[in-house]
Kinemage of the C-alpha trace (Angstrom):
@kinemage 1
@onewidth
@group {chain A} dominant
@subgroup {mainchain}
@vectorlist {calphas} color= white
{ca met a 1} P 96.287 83.569 97.482
{ca ser a 2} L 98.086 86.927 97.151
{ca ser a 3} L 97.919 90.981 97.805
{ca ile a 4} L 99.261 93.796 96.243
{ca thr a 5} L 101.437 95.804 98.542
{ca lys a 6} L 102.749 99.323 96.954
{ca arg a 7} L 104.956 102.024 98.288
{ca val a 8} L 104.646 105.463 96.791
{ca thr a 9} L 107.160 108.112 97.981
{ca phe a 10} L 106.448 111.565 97.416
{ca ile a 11} L 108.860 114.628 97.700
{ca ala a 12} L 106.794 117.876 98.536
{ca lys a 13} L 107.744 120.924 97.122
{ca glu a 14} L 109.785 123.652 99.217
{ca gly a 15} L 107.339 124.971 101.728
{ca ser a 16} L 104.635 122.678 100.837
{ca glu a 17} L 105.562 120.102 103.571
{ca ala a 18} L 102.709 120.567 105.939
{ca lys a 19} L 99.698 120.862 103.061
{ca met a 20} L 101.225 117.543 101.441
{ca lys a 21} L 101.621 115.866 105.095
{ca glu a 22} L 97.714 117.125 105.556
{ca leu a 23} L 96.618 115.630 102.270
{ca leu a 24} L 98.466 112.452 102.675
{ca thr a 25} L 97.065 111.869 106.336
{ca ala a 26} L 93.728 112.432 105.121
{ca met a 27} L 93.788 109.026 103.063
{ca val a 28} L 94.994 107.082 106.045
{ca glu a 29} L 91.397 106.553 108.161
{ca pro a 30} L 89.301 105.970 105.141
{ca ser a 31} L 91.422 103.620 103.136
{ca lys a 32} L 92.042 101.489 106.183
{ca arg a 33} L 87.945 101.318 106.259
{ca glu a 34} L 87.950 100.119 102.701
{ca asn a 35} L 86.697 96.511 102.096
{ca gly a 36} L 89.606 94.940 101.265
{ca cys a 37} L 92.744 97.180 102.866
{ca val a 38} L 95.104 94.929 104.600
{ca phe a 39} L 97.277 97.795 105.501
{ca tyr a 40} L 97.640 101.575 104.867
{ca asp a 41} L 99.892 103.911 106.510
{ca ile a 42} L 101.875 107.327 105.398
{ca tyr a 43} L 105.447 108.334 106.987
{ca gln a 44} L 107.236 111.447 106.927
{ca tyr a 45} L 111.659 110.856 106.707
{ca ala a 46} L 112.703 112.364 109.918
{ca asp a 47} L 115.657 113.217 108.030
{ca asn a 48} L 114.030 115.202 105.085
{ca lys a 49} L 111.014 116.548 106.221
{ca arg a 50} L 109.892 116.934 102.299
{ca lys a 51} L 109.748 113.298 101.765
{ca phe a 52} L 106.923 110.863 102.542
{ca met a 53} L 106.011 107.448 101.555
{ca ala a 54} L 102.812 106.200 101.714
{ca val a 55} L 102.620 102.006 102.221
{ca glu a 56} L 99.322 100.036 101.490
{ca ser a 57} L 98.560 96.501 101.138
{ca trp a 58} L 95.181 95.322 99.199
{ca arg a 59} L 93.705 92.065 99.171
{ca asp a 60} L 93.606 91.546 96.021
{ca glu a 61} L 93.298 93.820 92.487
{ca ala a 62} L 89.584 94.367 92.825
{ca ala a 63} L 89.908 95.783 96.502
{ca leu a 64} L 92.932 98.339 94.964
{ca asp a 65} L 90.536 99.381 92.281
{ca gly a 66} L 87.934 99.884 94.585
{ca his a 67} L 90.066 102.412 96.550
{ca lys a 68} L 91.139 103.886 93.290
{ca ala a 69} L 87.160 104.768 92.707
{ca ser a 70} L 86.801 105.847 96.022
{ca ala a 71} L 85.602 109.549 96.684
{ca his a 72} L 88.842 110.481 98.919
{ca tyr a 73} L 91.011 108.992 96.257
{ca ala a 74} L 89.586 111.839 94.055
{ca val a 75} L 90.066 114.408 96.475
{ca tyr a 76} L 93.602 113.292 96.807
{ca lys a 77} L 94.111 112.785 93.212
{ca ser a 78} L 93.055 116.117 92.523
{ca ser a 79} L 94.677 117.927 95.001
{ca tyr a 80} L 98.340 116.750 95.355
{ca glu a 81} L 99.855 117.896 92.526
{ca pro a 82} L 100.392 121.598 93.050
{ca phe a 83} L 102.412 120.694 96.438
{ca cys a 84} L 104.188 117.665 94.761
{ca glu a 85} L 107.749 117.965 93.304
{ca his a 86} L 108.281 114.392 92.461
{ca lys a 87} L 106.479 111.038 92.835
{ca tyr a 88} L 107.248 107.549 92.448
{ca ser a 89} L 106.448 104.141 93.495
{ca asp a 90} L 107.295 100.531 93.759
{ca glu a 91} L 104.363 97.563 93.608
{ca leu a 92} L 104.987 93.983 94.590
{ca glu a 93} L 102.974 91.096 94.588
{ca ile a 94} L 103.037 89.233 97.700
{ca leu a 95} L 102.003 85.560 97.218
{ca gly a 96} L 100.865 83.517 100.366
């Protein structure tokens, strides 16, 4: 069996750190309640308050697809861009 783990890094625009943190942390609890969520959390870098990392792990591709179809994901997706200077991600398939 394999799971999918993603690490997404966000760089908030100058002065938008609080709003970016609010939007990202609003995703944590509803995501953790989703079927197939193995792990989901948000981190803010201590040495760069504009930099955030979301780490999420899903049971399989179907669980990740379900997450992307959720209402809270739609809110995040439609809201974060005005506050984000840059976003990039890594996706790993973990076997075992």
